[in-house]
N, C-alpha and C positions, 0 to 999 in steps of 0.2 A: 748874074750869073749863082743862082741859090745856094747860100753853104747847104753842107749834106745834113739828113737827118742824125742825131742821136739816137742810144742805143735804146733811152726811154720815149725821146719820137714815134721812134719804129714799129714801138711796142704796143705803143698809145696806138697807132693809124693800125697795127697787125687787131690788135682787141676789137678795137671798134666795126671794122668788118668780117670777126670775130661771130659780136654780138648783130650781125645785118645779117650771116649766114639764117642763122638760129632763128634770129627773129623771122627772118621768112620759111622757113622750116614750121615754124607751130607750133608743134609741138616734137617731142621725141625723144626714143626709146635706146637711153649712150648702157651703152655695154660697158663694165667696168672689170677692167679684171685684178683692183688692188694699186697699181701701178702710180707713176706719178702724170702719163699722157692722162690716163683714162677718170682716177680721182679728178684732177683738174680740170676738165674737158665736164667732169659733173657736175662739179661745184660751180663753174659760169654757168652752166646752163641752166641746175635749178635757181639760182640769186636769178637768170634776166629772167627763165620762163615760169619756174615759180611748179604750178601743180599740173605744167605742158608736158612739164621733164619727168621722164619713169625711169629709172638707171635696173637695170640688171646686174646680178651679180652672180656668174654659172661656180659654181662647186665639184670640184674632184676631188684624187688620189694626187690630180697634177694642178693644183694647185692649194701654193702656200696656205697654210691655215693664220701665221700670219697677213697676210694680203686677204683673207675672210673680215678676222678681227678688225684689218684698218679702213678696209668698207663698212661694217658698219657699227664703229667710235664715229667718222664724218662723216657715216649718213644720219644720225643720232646728234649728233650735234649739229648740224644742218638745217636736218628736218626734213630727209631725202624720201620720195617714195620713192623705198628699195624692194625690188622683189628678189630672194632668193629662188635658183633657179641649176635643176641638174642637165644640164647640156646632153649628156649621154654620151659624150663622142665611148667610152670603154665600152659602150654596146655596139663599137663597129673594129671589126676583123683589120681594114682598110690604117683605124688609126692602131691599134696594138701591134701591129704588127713593126711595123717604126718607120715605115721605109723616107726616101730625102723628103717628098714630098703632103710629112704628116700633117705639119702646120693645118694642112687643104682642109681633111679629113676634118679635126680639131672646130675649124673657122664656119663649115660650115653646117655641121650640128649648134655648135651654138647662136650667130644668125636665124637658123631654123627657128630654135626654141623660142631666141627673142621675139620672131616674126610670130610665129604663132599665138605669143603671148600678147601683142600688142598691135593697133590700125596703122599708126601714127610712124615716121623714118626714123630708119635707124643709124643710130651713128655709132664711129668707133675715137679714141681717143689714135690712132696714128697723124702722126707727122709730115715735117716734110724732108727730114733726115732721114725716115724709116724706108723710102722710095727707095734708095738711092741702095740695099738689098736687096738677097736674094729673100722673097717671102710672098708663098706661098696661101700665105691667108689672104692675100690681096685677092686677089682670086678667085675668093669665097664669095669676099665680100663685092664682089662686084656682081658677080651672078645671084647674091640677093638684093640686090640694092644700097645699100650702104653707104652711106654717104663721108666721108671724114673732114669735119670743121675744122679740120686746123690746118689742112691741109689746103682743104679750099682761102683758108683767108692769107695761106703761107706764112706758120710756124711752123719753127724748127721746135727743136730739142728744146736748146740754152732759150728759147723764147716762152716756152710749155712754164720751163724752173724757175723766167721769173713771171709769168704770171702766175703760179703760183703762191711768186711771195710778195707781190700784186694785195691777192686775194685773202692773204695772210694767215696762208701756211707753208709756213716756214720749216715744218717738216716731209712735211709731204718735196717740199720743193729738195732740196737732201737727199734724197730716197737712189740707193745707185738702181743697175738698171740689172734687172732680174722675169727673166721668163719665165716660165711653166718651168715645174722641173722631170716635164719629159726631157727638155732640150740636154738637160744633163746625161740621158743613155745613152749611146752609142749610135748614129742608124745604122739599121738593122737588126739588134736589139732587142723584141717586145716587153714592150711596153705594161711593168707590172709593177699594180700596186702598193704589197710589200717595197719592192725595191728603191719605189721614189718615196715612201717614207723613209728610207734606209736614210735617204739622199737629203734630205731636209731634216735628220737626226743631226748631220756629220756638222751638217750649214748650221743649223743653230748654233752647235758648240763651239766649231771656231769662232764664231762669231761674240758667242760668251766670255770666251777664255784667250784670246788674241788682247784684247786691250785692258784685261787685268794681269799678263803678262807688260803690258809698256806699248806692246805692239799695235801701232795704229793702221789698221784695216781699209781699204778700198773694197776688193776685188773675193771673193769667196767664193770658189767652186768647189763642189763633188764631184767629178765624176764615173758613172758606170761604163768602160768599158769592156772591151773583148782583153783585154791583158794585165785588166785588171780596174781595182778600185784607186781614182788618181784627185788627188787633193794638191789645186789651181790657187796658188796667193801669189800678190806681185812677187817678183822677184827679191826685193829687198828682205822681205817677211821670210822667204827660207829662206836664205843668207842669213838671214839673223837664229835660226831656230836650232837650240843644239841635242845632241843626240839624242838628252832624257827626254825632251819636247818635242821630236821625232816620235819616239819610239811612244810615249801615251798617245801621240792623232793616228798610232798607230789603231791601236791596242781600239781606242773608241771607235777607228772608222770597218772595224774587225766583226767587233760588239753588236754595231749596231745593224749592218751586212751579217749578219749567226754565221759572218763566213772566216773562219778563222787560219784557213790554206788560202785564202787570198792575197796576193801582192800589196802594198799597199804602196803608189809613187809620189812622189812631191815634185808641180810643176811650176811652173811660172803659167799666169794668167795665158791666158789665150783664148782671145775672143768667137767663141761659137767653136772652140777644137771636139767639140763631140758629132756633126753633122760634116757623116759628113757625105759630100755632093754627085752625082752620077759623073757628072765633069771637070771632079776636081776640085772646088767652086766651093768655099768657104766664109760663111756670111752669118749675123746673125746673134 
């Protein structure tokens, strides 16, 4: 009986399959959001396919500026052919009204834009762990014949992080998951660029200040909900905040949103808590 493969052997096998998948495509247009998955795929594809891999990064009010900066920096380091585009999702009433399937309309605009600019196979950084979530964007991907090399090669999120480290991208490997800023707005509340900028301002402030207070951070979210502005942190961090710190964060949040009378609530981080599914499923 053969011994089970080690984690490194499993990764090596998956990486070899990933290379075969990309080689079969010949040329790819990689949709790069600026997160760990898409940046890792873009780096691997470029090193494997060279000029036959073109990267497309869409900018809008929903994309954190740090994600764009991260993408541009890595593109310069790696020598990518990077195309920065506006996918135009804010021109869609369906997207702006923020229904439960908002991601479908966002990805529809994204993939349509990339397809207009490129004649090669469009690919995304979706991994096998994503398939268990409610992700309307996958429907848009299917409609635009987008392929998911990590899924085809059987890579999980953990595998993608391990691959990033293998590629010499340790900082990328450790990036926390961070969906677009629109995911912080409660389902049914219209997507407003000013609100998104305020959300980003609060999250950047917290990521800067919490370590200065000696508090290790992992999950930071600012949610905009009907009942107020919600600051979500890991439970132990919330428990460690004193009244003065809570007051300081409350003042910053109200200033960011220019809403002095809006309640600011502190709650334990919960995945996808601003998302209200029609049948009460909470995903993403």
